[in-house]
N, C-alpha and C positions, 0 to 999 in steps of 0.2 A: 262468521261466514258460513252459510248453510252447507255448501259443498263440503267443506272441511268437516263440519259437525256430522254430516251424513256419511263420512268415510269416502267421499269421491275426491281423493287427493289429486288426481290428474286434472280434473276440472278446476279445483281450487288453485292448483299451481298455474294453470294457464292464465287465469284472471290475475293472480298476484304477480306473476312474471310480467304480464303486460303492463300493469300499473307501475311496477318497478322500472321497467324499460322506458316508459314514458317520462319518468322522472318527477311526476306530479307529487307523489307521496313524499319523496325525499325533499323536494322544495317547499311544499305547502304544509304537509302534515307528518313530519318525521315522527315515527312512534315505534317503541319497542314491540308492542303487540303485532303491528303489521309485519315487521321483519321476523318475529318469532313464527307467525303463521306461514310466511314465505319459506323460512328454513325448515319448518316441520313438514310442509308440503313437499319440498325438495327431498328431504330425507325419506319420506314414505313413497316417493316415486323413483328411488334408486340413484339419487344424486348427492352423495354425502359431502363432496367438496363444495357444491353450491349451497348445501344446507349450512355448512360451517361459515361460509361467507355471509349469508343472511343473518345467522345467529350472532356473528361478531358485530354486525351493524346494530342489531337489537341491543347488545350489551354495551356498545359504544354510546348509545343513547341513555341507557339505564343499566349500569353495571350490576345492579342488584335484582334485575327482573328475573324472578324465580323460574317461570316457564322456559325462558331461553337458556338459563343455566342448566336446568334439568335436561332439556332437549340436546344441548351441546354435549353433555356427558354421555347421553345415549348414543349420539352419532359417533363420538370418539370411541366408545366401546363396541361399535359395530352393530348396535341394535336398531332394527326398524320395527315400528309397531304396526 
């Protein structure tokens, strides 16, 4: 996702939240990377509880998904990048 890669976390979050709220991703393409990006975007825009919720979804899909594990540890430790 270009917005996330460019550091525009607010724009990335808007798009990812919209997709999540529409339910299309959860129904058609549930993926750990999607929920990781949603969680990381939420974390970087000041929503740690929303970040943990999304990261838990990522880990429910793939409990070994390293980016989600690392991001969750950062959120729990109170780190925002």
